[in-house]
C-alpha positions as CSV (number, residue, x, y, z in Angstrom):
1,M,101.9,27.7,102.8
2,K,99.4,30.6,104.0
3,A,99.0,33.5,102.2
4,T,100.2,36.6,103.8
5,S,97.2,38.4,105.2
6,P,96.5,42.2,105.3
7,S,96.5,42.2,109.3
8,Y,100.0,40.7,109.1
9,F,101.1,43.3,106.8
10,K,99.8,46.0,109.2
11,T,101.5,44.2,111.9
12,C,104.9,44.5,110.3
13,L,104.3,48.1,109.4
14,F,103.7,48.9,113.1
15,G,106.7,46.7,114.3
16,Y,108.8,48.6,111.5
17,F,108.0,51.9,112.9
18,A,108.5,50.9,116.4
19,F,112.0,49.5,115.4
20,F,112.9,52.5,113.5
21,N,112.2,54.9,116.4
22,L,114.5,52.6,118.5
23,T,117.3,53.1,116.0
24,S,117.1,56.3,114.6
25,F,119.3,58.1,117.1
26,A,122.5,58.5,115.1
27,E,125.5,60.7,114.9
28,I,124.9,63.5,112.1
29,I,127.2,63.6,109.5
30,N,128.6,66.7,107.8
31,Q,128.0,66.3,104.1
32,P,130.9,67.0,101.9
33,D,131.3,70.5,100.2
34,D,131.6,68.9,96.7
35,N,127.9,67.9,96.5
36,H,127.7,69.2,92.9
37,L,130.0,65.9,92.1
38,E,127.3,63.5,93.3
39,H,124.6,61.9,91.0
40,I,121.2,63.4,91.5
41,V,118.5,60.9,91.3
42,V,114.7,61.2,91.1
43,S,113.4,57.5,91.1
44,G,113.5,56.8,94.7
45,T,110.8,59.6,95.8
46,R,109.9,61.1,92.4
47,T,111.7,64.3,93.3
48,P,115.2,65.0,92.5
49,K,117.9,64.1,95.6
50,L,121.4,63.6,96.1
51,L,122.3,59.8,95.9
52,S,123.4,59.9,99.4
53,N,120.0,61.3,100.7
54,S,117.6,59.2,98.9
55,P,115.8,57.2,101.4
56,V,115.6,54.3,98.9
57,S,118.5,52.4,97.7
58,I,119.3,53.5,94.1
59,Q,122.1,52.0,91.9
60,V,123.3,54.6,89.1
61,I,124.9,53.9,85.8
62,D,126.2,57.3,84.5
63,Q,126.6,58.6,80.9
64,E,130.2,58.1,80.8
65,T,129.8,54.4,81.7
66,I,127.0,53.9,79.3
67,K,129.0,55.5,76.3
68,I,132.1,53.2,77.0
69,L,129.7,50.3,77.1
70,T,127.4,50.8,74.0
71,Q,127.2,52.7,71.0
72,G,123.8,51.1,69.8
73,T,120.8,49.9,72.3
74,L,120.4,49.5,75.9
75,A,120.6,45.9,75.6
76,N,124.6,45.9,75.0
77,A,124.9,47.6,78.6
78,L,122.3,45.4,80.5
79,N,125.0,42.7,81.7
80,Y,127.0,45.5,83.5
81,I,124.0,46.4,85.8
82,P,124.8,44.7,89.2
83,G,121.9,42.0,90.2
84,V,120.2,42.2,86.8
85,V,119.7,38.7,85.2
86,V,119.5,39.1,81.4
87,T,117.5,36.8,79.2
88,R,116.9,36.4,75.5
89,N,113.2,35.9,74.1
90,V,111.9,34.1,71.3
91,K,112.1,37.1,69.0
92,G,115.9,37.7,69.6
93,G,115.4,40.7,72.2
94,Y,116.4,41.1,75.7
95,N,114.6,41.1,78.8
96,I,115.6,41.1,82.4
97,Q,114.9,39.6,86.0
98,M,115.5,41.7,89.2
99,Q,115.3,40.1,92.8
100,G,113.7,37.0,91.1
101,F,111.1,38.7,89.5
102,D,110.9,38.4,85.6
103,G,110.4,41.0,82.9
104,D,106.7,41.2,83.4
105,H,107.2,42.2,86.9
106,V,109.8,45.0,86.6
107,L,108.6,48.2,85.2
108,V,111.0,50.1,82.4
109,L,110.4,53.7,82.4
110,I,111.7,56.6,80.3
111,N,111.9,59.8,82.4
112,S,109.5,58.2,84.9
113,Q,107.0,57.2,82.2
114,P,105.9,53.7,80.9
115,L,107.6,52.0,78.0
116,I,106.1,49.5,75.5
117,S,104.9,46.9,75.7
118,P,101.8,48.7,77.1
119,A,99.7,45.4,76.9
120,G,101.8,44.2,80.1
121,S,104.4,42.2,78.8
122,A,107.9,42.5,79.5
123,A,109.9,45.6,77.7
124,D,112.3,44.7,75.0
125,L,115.3,46.6,76.1
126,D,116.8,46.1,72.7
127,Q,114.5,48.6,71.4
128,I,115.8,51.6,73.5
129,N,118.1,53.8,71.8
130,A,121.2,54.2,74.3
131,N,122.2,57.3,72.4
132,E,120.0,59.4,74.3
133,I,120.6,58.2,77.9
134,E,122.0,60.6,80.6
135,Q,122.0,57.8,83.2
136,I,120.4,54.7,84.3
137,E,118.6,54.4,87.9
138,V,117.8,50.8,89.2
139,L,115.2,50.7,92.0
140,R,115.1,47.2,93.6
141,G,112.2,45.9,95.5
142,A,108.4,46.6,95.3
143,A,107.7,49.9,93.8
144,S,104.0,50.0,93.1
145,V,103.3,52.7,95.4
146,M,105.3,55.1,93.2
147,Y,105.0,53.7,89.8
148,G,101.8,51.5,89.7
149,S,101.3,47.9,88.4
150,S,104.1,45.8,87.1
151,A,106.8,47.1,89.5
152,M,106.8,44.1,91.7
153,G,110.3,43.4,91.4
154,G,111.7,47.1,91.0
155,V,112.0,49.7,88.5
156,I,114.7,50.6,85.7
157,N,114.3,54.4,85.1
158,I,115.9,55.8,82.0
159,I,116.9,59.4,82.2
160,T,117.5,61.2,78.9
161,K,119.9,63.9,78.2
162,D,119.2,67.5,78.7
163,Y,119.7,70.1,75.9
164,D,123.2,71.3,74.9
165,E,124.1,74.3,73.2
166,N,124.7,74.4,69.6
167,Q,126.8,71.4,68.6
168,A,126.6,68.2,66.4
169,Q,128.3,64.7,66.4
170,I,128.3,61.9,63.7
171,S,129.8,58.3,64.6
172,T,130.2,55.1,62.8
173,Q,131.1,51.7,64.1
174,I,131.7,48.4,62.3
175,G,131.5,44.9,64.2
176,H,132.4,41.3,63.7
177,Y,130.9,38.2,65.1
178,A,133.3,35.2,65.7
179,D,130.3,33.1,63.9
180,A,129.5,35.7,61.4
181,L,127.7,34.8,58.1
182,S,130.3,34.2,55.3
183,D,128.2,36.4,52.9
184,D,127.6,39.1,55.2
185,P,130.4,39.3,57.8
186,L,130.2,42.9,59.3
187,S,127.8,44.9,61.1
188,Y,127.3,48.8,61.2
189,T,126.1,51.1,63.5
190,T,125.7,54.9,62.6
191,R,124.8,57.9,65.1
192,V,124.0,61.3,64.3
193,N,123.3,63.9,67.2
194,A,122.5,67.7,67.0
195,S,121.4,70.3,69.3
196,L,120.4,73.9,68.5
197,S,119.6,77.0,70.8
198,K,117.7,79.7,68.9
199,G,115.9,82.4,71.2
200,D,114.0,81.0,73.7
201,W,113.8,77.5,72.4
202,D,116.0,74.5,72.4
203,Y,115.9,71.8,69.5
204,K,117.4,68.5,69.6
205,L,117.9,65.7,67.2
206,S,119.1,62.2,67.4
207,L,119.4,59.3,64.7
208,L,120.6,55.7,65.0
209,H,120.7,53.1,62.4
210,I,122.0,49.5,63.1
211,N,122.5,46.9,60.5
212,D,123.3,43.7,62.3
213,S,124.0,40.6,60.1
214,G,123.5,37.9,63.0
215,F,125.5,34.8,63.3
216,D,125.4,31.1,62.8
217,Y,127.1,28.4,64.7
218,E,126.6,25.7,62.0
219,P,126.7,27.3,58.4
220,S,125.9,24.1,56.8
221,T,122.5,23.8,58.1
222,I,119.3,25.8,57.3
223,K,118.6,27.2,60.9
224,Q,120.3,30.4,61.8
225,D,120.9,31.0,65.5
226,A,120.7,34.8,65.6
227,S,118.6,37.1,63.3
228,G,119.9,39.5,60.9
229,M,118.6,42.8,61.8
230,K,118.1,46.5,60.6
231,K,117.0,49.0,63.2
232,S,116.5,52.7,63.0
233,F,115.7,55.4,65.8
234,I,114.5,59.0,65.1
235,N,114.1,61.3,68.1
236,L,112.9,65.1,67.7
237,S,112.5,67.2,70.6
238,T,112.1,71.0,71.6
239,K,112.0,72.7,74.7
240,T,111.3,76.3,76.1
241,D,111.0,77.9,79.7
242,S,109.4,81.4,78.3
243,L,105.9,80.2,78.5
244,S,103.6,81.1,81.3
245,F,100.4,79.4,80.6
246,F,98.0,81.2,83.0
247,T,100.6,81.5,85.9
248,N,103.3,84.1,86.9
249,N,105.9,81.6,86.9
250,K,107.8,80.4,83.8
251,V,106.7,76.9,82.7
252,N,109.0,74.5,81.1
253,T,107.3,73.2,77.9
254,E,108.6,70.1,75.8
255,V,107.5,68.3,73.0
256,K,109.0,65.0,71.8
257,Y,108.4,62.7,68.9
258,Q,110.2,59.1,68.6
259,Y,110.3,56.6,65.7
260,L,111.4,53.1,65.9
261,N,111.7,50.7,62.8
262,E,112.9,47.4,63.1
263,D,113.1,44.4,60.8
264,K,114.5,41.0,61.7
265,S,114.7,37.7,60.0
266,R,116.1,34.4,60.6
267,P,115.8,30.9,58.8
268,V,114.5,28.3,61.2
269,S,113.8,25.3,58.8
270,I,112.8,23.7,55.5
271,V,109.4,22.3,54.6
272,P,109.6,18.4,54.4
273,G,109.8,17.7,50.7
274,Q,109.9,21.1,49.3
275,N,112.6,23.5,48.8
276,S,111.0,26.5,50.5
277,I,112.6,28.0,53.7
278,I,110.4,28.7,56.7
279,T,111.7,32.0,58.4
280,Y,111.0,33.5,61.6
281,V,110.3,37.3,61.1
282,S,109.7,40.5,63.1
283,K,108.8,43.8,62.0
284,V,108.3,46.6,64.3
285,E,107.1,50.3,63.6
286,Q,106.5,52.4,66.7
287,N,105.4,56.0,67.0
288,Q,105.6,58.0,70.4
289,V,104.5,61.6,71.0
290,D,105.1,63.1,74.4
291,F,104.1,66.7,75.8
292,S,105.1,67.9,79.0
293,L,104.7,71.1,81.3
294,S,106.4,71.6,84.4
295,T,108.0,74.0,86.7
296,D,111.6,73.6,87.9
297,A,112.1,71.1,91.0
298,F,115.7,71.7,91.7
299,N,117.5,75.1,92.1
300,T,120.6,74.3,90.4
301,E,122.4,77.4,91.8
302,Q,121.6,76.9,95.5
303,H,121.6,72.8,95.0
304,E,118.1,72.5,96.8
305,N,114.7,71.5,95.9
306,Q,112.4,74.4,95.3
307,Q,109.3,74.7,98.1
308,T,106.8,73.8,95.3
309,S,106.8,72.3,92.0
310,W,104.4,70.4,89.5
311,Q,104.6,68.6,86.4
312,L,102.0,67.3,83.8
313,N,102.9,64.9,81.3
314,T,101.1,63.1,78.3
315,R,102.3,60.1,76.3
316,Y,100.9,58.4,73.2
317,I,102.5,55.4,71.7
318,N,101.4,53.2,68.4
319,H,103.4,49.9,68.3
320,Q,102.6,48.0,65.1
321,E,104.3,44.5,64.7
322,T,104.2,41.7,62.2
323,S,105.8,38.6,63.5
324,G,106.0,34.8,63.7
325,Q,107.3,32.0,61.3
326,S,106.5,32.8,57.7
327,S,103.9,30.2,57.4
328,S,102.1,31.6,60.4
329,I,102.4,35.4,60.7
330,R,100.5,37.6,63.0
331,N,99.7,41.2,63.1
332,T,99.5,43.1,66.4
333,D,98.4,46.5,66.9
334,I,99.1,48.1,70.4
335,N,98.2,51.7,71.5
336,L,99.0,53.4,74.7
337,A,97.9,56.7,75.9
338,E,98.6,58.1,79.3
339,I,98.5,61.6,81.3
340,N,99.9,61.8,84.7
341,G,100.9,64.7,86.9
342,Q,102.3,65.5,90.3
343,Y,102.5,68.2,92.7
344,V,105.5,68.6,95.4
345,S,105.3,70.8,98.3
346,S,108.5,70.6,100.4
347,S,109.9,72.5,103.8
348,D,113.1,72.1,105.6
349,N,111.8,68.7,107.2
350,L,108.9,67.5,105.2
351,E,108.2,66.8,101.4
352,I,104.8,65.7,100.1
353,V,104.5,64.3,96.8
354,S,100.7,63.7,95.3
355,G,99.5,62.8,91.9
356,G,97.5,61.0,89.5
357,V,97.6,58.9,86.5
358,I,95.0,58.2,83.7
359,H,96.0,55.4,81.5
360,F,94.5,53.6,78.5
361,D,96.0,50.6,76.2
362,S,94.5,48.3,73.7
363,L,95.7,45.2,71.9
364,E,94.5,43.5,68.7
365,Q,96.1,40.6,67.1
366,I,95.1,38.6,64.1
367,K,96.3,35.9,61.8
368,P,96.1,37.2,58.2
369,A,96.5,33.9,56.4
370,T,93.5,32.5,58.1
371,S,91.7,35.6,59.1
372,S,91.5,34.4,62.6
373,I,91.4,36.8,65.5
374,E,93.5,35.9,68.4
375,I,92.8,39.0,70.5
376,D,89.8,41.1,69.3
377,D,90.6,44.8,69.9
378,E,90.7,44.5,73.7
379,S,91.2,47.3,76.0
380,R,91.7,48.4,79.5
381,Q,91.9,51.7,81.4
382,N,92.9,52.6,85.0
383,I,92.9,55.6,86.9
384,D,95.6,55.9,89.8
385,A,96.1,58.6,92.9
386,F,99.0,58.6,94.9
387,I,100.5,60.5,97.8
388,Q,103.6,60.1,99.8
389,A,105.4,62.2,102.5
390,N,109.0,62.2,103.2
391,W,110.2,63.4,106.8
392,I,113.8,64.6,106.5
393,N,116.2,65.0,109.3
394,P,120.2,65.4,108.9
395,N,120.6,61.9,110.5
396,Y,117.4,60.0,109.2
397,Q,114.5,60.0,106.8
398,I,111.1,58.2,106.7
399,L,109.1,57.9,103.5
400,A,105.6,56.6,103.5
401,G,103.2,56.4,100.5
402,L,100.0,54.9,99.4
403,R,98.6,54.4,95.9
404,T,95.1,53.4,95.0
405,Q,94.2,52.2,91.4
406,H,90.7,51.6,89.8
407,D,91.2,49.3,86.8
408,S,88.3,49.2,84.3
409,D,88.0,45.2,84.9
410,F,89.5,44.6,88.2
411,G,88.3,47.5,90.3
412,F,90.1,49.1,93.1
413,H,93.4,48.0,94.4
414,S,96.0,49.5,96.7
415,A,99.3,49.3,97.8
416,A,101.5,50.9,100.7
417,R,105.3,51.3,101.3
418,V,107.3,52.7,104.0
419,S,111.2,53.3,103.7
420,T,113.7,54.7,106.0
421,L,117.4,55.9,106.2
422,N,119.7,56.2,108.9
423,K,122.9,57.9,108.8
424,F,125.6,57.4,111.5
425,G,129.3,57.3,112.0
426,D,131.6,60.1,111.2
427,K,133.4,61.8,108.6
428,E,135.7,59.0,108.2
429,N,133.7,56.3,108.5
430,R,130.1,56.8,106.9
431,W,127.4,54.4,107.4
432,Q,124.0,54.5,105.7
433,W,121.2,51.9,106.6
434,R,118.2,51.8,104.3
435,N,115.0,49.6,105.0
436,G,111.9,49.3,103.1
437,I,108.6,47.2,103.4
438,G,106.0,47.6,100.7
439,Q,103.3,45.9,98.6
440,G,103.5,45.3,94.9
441,Y,100.7,44.3,92.2
442,R,100.1,43.7,88.6
443,V,97.0,43.4,86.8
444,P,96.8,40.6,84.4
445,S,97.8,41.7,80.9
446,L,95.5,42.1,77.9
447,K,97.3,38.8,76.3
448,E,96.9,36.7,79.3
449,R,93.2,37.7,79.6
450,F,92.0,37.3,75.9
451,Y,94.6,35.4,73.9
452,I,93.6,32.8,71.4
453,F,96.7,30.9,70.4
454,D,95.4,28.6,67.9
455,H,97.7,25.9,66.8
456,S,95.0,23.3,66.1
457,N,97.0,21.9,63.2
458,L,99.8,21.0,65.4
459,G,97.6,19.8,68.1
460,Y,97.4,22.4,70.8
461,M,96.2,25.8,71.6
462,V,96.8,28.4,74.4
463,L,93.9,30.4,75.8
464,G,93.6,33.6,77.7
465,S,91.0,33.7,80.9
466,T,88.9,36.6,82.0
467,D,88.7,35.0,85.4
468,L,92.2,35.9,86.3
469,K,93.2,38.0,89.4
470,P,95.8,40.6,90.1
471,E,99.2,39.4,91.1
472,E,100.1,40.6,94.7
473,S,103.6,40.7,96.6
474,N,104.7,41.9,100.2
475,T,108.5,42.5,100.0
476,I,110.8,43.5,102.8
477,N,114.4,45.3,101.7
478,T,117.2,46.2,103.9
479,T,120.5,47.8,102.7
480,L,123.5,48.6,104.8
481,S,126.2,50.9,103.3
482,Y,129.6,51.8,104.4
483,N,132.0,54.5,102.9
484,T,135.6,55.5,104.0
485,D,138.6,56.5,102.9
486,V,141.7,54.2,102.8
487,F,145.6,54.4,102.2
488,K,145.4,58.0,103.6
489,N,149.1,58.0,104.2
490,S,150.0,56.3,100.9
491,T,151.7,58.1,97.8
492,L,150.9,55.1,95.7
493,F,147.1,55.1,96.2
494,N,146.5,58.8,96.7
495,Q,143.7,58.2,99.3
496,A,141.5,55.7,97.9
497,Q,137.7,55.4,98.6
498,L,136.2,52.2,99.6
499,N,132.6,51.5,99.5
500,L,130.7,48.3,100.9
501,E,127.1,47.4,100.4
502,V,125.0,44.6,101.6
503,N,121.3,44.1,100.6
504,A,118.8,41.6,101.7
505,H,115.4,41.0,100.2
506,Y,112.4,38.8,101.0
507,S,109.0,38.7,99.1
508,K,105.8,36.6,99.4
509,T,103.8,36.6,96.3
510,K,100.3,35.2,95.5
511,N,98.3,34.6,92.4
512,F,101.2,34.3,90.0
513,I,100.1,34.0,86.5
514,E,101.0,30.7,84.5
515,T,99.9,28.7,81.8
516,V,98.5,25.3,83.0
517,R,97.1,22.4,80.9
518,D,93.1,22.2,81.3
519,P,92.3,18.5,81.2
520,E,88.5,19.2,80.7
521,K,89.0,21.5,77.5
522,S,91.8,19.2,76.2
523,A,89.5,16.0,76.4
524,E,86.4,18.0,74.9
525,T,88.4,19.3,72.0
526,Q,91.2,16.5,71.7
527,L,93.5,18.9,71.5
528,D,96.4,20.0,74.0
529,I,94.9,23.0,75.8
530,S,96.6,25.5,78.2
531,V,95.0,28.2,79.9
532,Y,96.3,31.3,81.7
533,Q,95.7,30.7,85.6
534,N,96.4,32.1,88.9
535,V,98.1,29.1,90.2
536,A,101.3,30.1,92.1
537,R,102.4,31.3,95.3
538,A,106.0,31.7,95.9
539,T,108.6,32.9,98.3
540,I,111.7,34.9,97.0
541,Q,114.6,35.7,99.1
542,G,118.1,36.7,98.5
543,L,121.2,38.5,99.3
544,D,123.4,40.9,97.2
545,F,127.0,42.0,98.3
546,S,129.1,44.7,96.7
547,I,132.3,46.2,97.2
548,D,133.8,49.1,95.4
549,L,137.5,50.5,95.5
550,S,138.6,53.5,93.5
551,F,142.0,55.3,93.5
552,N,144.0,57.5,91.4
553,E,143.0,56.5,88.0
554,W,141.7,53.3,88.8
555,S,138.4,51.7,89.9
556,G,137.0,48.3,90.5
557,Q,133.9,46.7,91.6
558,I,132.9,43.2,92.6
559,N,129.0,42.2,93.0
560,Y,127.8,39.1,94.0
561,S,124.0,38.1,94.1
562,Y,122.3,35.0,96.0
563,L,118.9,34.0,95.0
564,D,116.3,31.6,96.3
565,A,113.2,31.5,94.5
566,K,110.5,28.6,95.2
567,N,106.6,28.2,94.8
568,E,104.5,26.9,97.7
569,D,105.4,23.2,96.8
570,G,109.2,23.9,97.3
571,Q,110.1,23.8,93.6
572,R,112.3,26.4,92.4
573,L,111.1,29.0,89.9
574,T,112.7,28.4,86.5
575,E,115.2,30.5,84.6
576,R,116.4,32.0,88.0
577,P,120.2,31.2,88.8
578,Y,121.2,30.6,92.4
579,H,124.6,32.6,92.0
580,Q,125.4,35.6,89.9
581,L,128.8,37.5,90.1
582,K,129.7,40.9,88.3
583,T,132.9,42.3,88.6
584,N,134.7,45.2,86.6
585,L,137.8,47.2,86.5
586,A,138.3,50.4,85.0
587,Y,141.0,52.9,84.3
588,H,140.9,56.5,83.2
589,N,143.8,58.5,82.0
590,Y,143.3,62.1,82.4
591,E,146.2,63.2,80.2
592,H,145.1,61.0,77.2
593,E,141.6,61.2,77.9
594,L,141.5,57.4,77.8
595,D,139.0,55.0,79.3
596,V,139.3,51.4,79.5
597,L,136.7,49.1,81.2
598,F,136.9,45.5,81.5
599,Y,134.0,43.6,83.1
600,L,133.2,39.7,83.7
601,V,129.7,38.1,84.3
602,Y,129.5,34.6,85.8
603,Q,126.1,32.9,86.6
604,S,125.7,29.3,87.8
605,N,123.0,27.0,89.0
606,E,120.1,28.1,87.1
607,A,116.4,26.2,87.7
608,Y,115.0,24.8,84.7
609,N,111.8,22.8,83.4
610,S,111.7,19.2,84.3
611,D,110.9,18.6,80.5
612,Y,114.6,18.7,79.4
613,A,116.1,15.1,79.0
614,Q,119.4,16.0,80.2
615,E,121.6,18.9,81.4
616,L,124.7,20.0,79.3
617,N,126.0,23.0,81.1
618,N,124.6,25.0,84.1
619,H,127.2,27.8,84.6
620,W,128.8,30.2,82.3
621,F,130.8,33.4,82.1
622,S,131.4,36.1,79.8
623,A,134.3,38.4,79.8
624,N,134.1,42.0,78.1
625,I,136.5,45.0,77.4
626,N,135.9,48.2,76.1
627,I,138.2,51.3,75.3
628,N,137.2,54.8,74.5
629,Q,139.3,57.8,73.9
630,N,139.2,61.3,72.9
631,I,142.0,62.2,70.5
632,N,141.2,66.0,70.5
633,D,138.1,68.4,70.8
634,Q,136.8,66.8,67.5
635,F,138.0,63.0,67.1
636,S,137.4,60.1,69.2
637,W,137.7,56.4,68.8
638,N,136.3,53.3,70.6
639,F,137.0,49.8,70.4
640,G,135.3,46.7,72.2
641,V,135.3,43.1,72.3
642,S,132.1,41.2,74.0
643,N,132.2,37.4,75.1
644,I,136.0,37.5,74.6
645,F,136.0,33.5,74.9
646,N,133.0,33.0,72.6
647,E,131.0,31.2,75.3
648,H,127.7,30.4,73.9
649,K,124.9,27.6,74.0
650,D,125.8,24.1,72.7
651,V,124.7,23.9,69.1
652,N,123.0,20.4,69.9
653,A,121.2,21.4,72.8
654,N,117.7,21.8,71.0
655,S,118.1,18.5,69.1
656,L,119.1,16.6,72.2
657,N,116.4,18.3,74.5
658,A,118.9,19.1,76.8
659,F,119.3,22.1,79.2
660,D,122.2,24.5,78.6
661,S,122.1,27.9,80.6
662,R,124.8,29.6,78.3
663,Q,123.0,32.6,76.0
664,V,122.8,32.4,72.3
665,S,125.9,34.6,71.8
666,S,128.9,35.2,69.8
667,R,132.1,36.9,70.5
668,N,131.8,40.6,68.7
669,I,134.7,42.9,68.0
670,T,133.7,46.4,67.2
671,L,135.8,49.5,66.0
672,G,134.3,53.0,65.8
673,I,135.2,56.6,65.3
674,A,133.2,59.9,66.3
675,Y,133.7,63.4,65.1
676,Q,132.2,66.5,67.1
677,F,131.6,69.7,65.3
């Protein structure tokens, strides 16, 4: 299969513009008066926009839904997000896939800035405090133009809550797994939130502590299936808009400090002939400091963007981790430092965003027991510059952008993207058609380039390679949305609202990085040597369909995703299911302030490695229910059952070397209460 050439991509861009010009004549839609009720998103254009006015398709999970779904980390809410495939890593954390791209190729941001792991690996979403989230914005498709390397499959942007006036809340929750440990059957989650306004300054405190006992399918064996875990988050921040900093306009100034401590342990085996137990451990300590300056980009009174605005953000993260089996511990030290800024200039019909990023990250990894160095304090730096223009018309928009990056090891790389939005129909039948064509890229991580994973005593090694090239992709997305009011004359449904959406995506990738056995080095060392190499080209294509109906106190949604991901030899890419179905039904009782959410996840026909001896199961589903109620202005309670039918991986799958697509999971029942001061 031939690679997609730059000339081919330029031809597509030209054809895309021509096609858009032929189809952009549409009827102007009068916007509803209640615009303040609509979500405001920033991920599609890096500027605040009403969701219906974003030229890039964005999915939003709002604060109320997150509150119902989880009292702990973001991982508990992941399976609710349409089109997102959740996977568990070897450390017991959670990673994701979007549109066929794994977690290494999906960029996770907090307030549009990068999240650990800064060394280029997939972010663990079980290390994100859901206590602070205002909304989650999901951008599907190549987003490297707006957010840089690693955004080939899309972006999950976590927007944190703004400051409230003086208030405080404390809550606690207990949980019990169906396969809980007999000597430690309960899990505990405790949260404290407080905010204070004093003079021109606002202050905010958020504390979260999780004590999760884990679970075990076979208590009679040494091996435990899910780790016991203790996790603590501390978030402190302060903000003011009273400072000027050499300008006549007031400048928003904010300082944030975030701390994470995580301790996991799980017995895995016993040393033959001895009584000592080998335990897998993972201990993480992370400190993060943010400092930002900005002017307001959105006028909340007039509900429109300011003509000019700017922001400057700095972030420093230190991530220290001790992990591995107790007989082979590794110490990892990761550092990230970044300065990014942007300037926005807008008029009635044109918005221009320009900016840049200076980024540094480093990685060191050693094995203390043998004093061996697996990654010798390696680092990388990059400087990015980007510009995008958004031409705005009441019935159509064009968004075009270009980003150039200079990496300390890979030199210059650039990516372009064009997106459009067409609106047509009338007040009763509202249509929106969004299209996008763009390039994505990812520079090899420090681990992929410098790793020395030495298990010579077991007969194998995994080596990084400094000869790697950046991964690249060309992606096309098209999304058609339809919105209308139904049952207008019905007293039963009280004018329900129907939303339909179809999204199709197609990506061609090259230089995918995989571990490949090196026969020459294996013969030379008499070990099984695997090396990171650029070996794979792939074609990823799929279809997403969504139907949403809301009426009175009820709302329901059905989301179906089909994915076909194959390499150049026609072999399917592993760990990617053909089919995924997510459906939910929500009930809100305004009189009693009661929320009930039931959702179901189904996946089938996942591709897996040919090394498995047999297939035990290749489809699974998970049913979940969550209830939340405000008893009065002070008290609220919540109840939830995840994985109601206790679907999980077969306990004998590993010993049989058999593939089982079901997750390592256990039914979990939770009950909590909160008090608002």
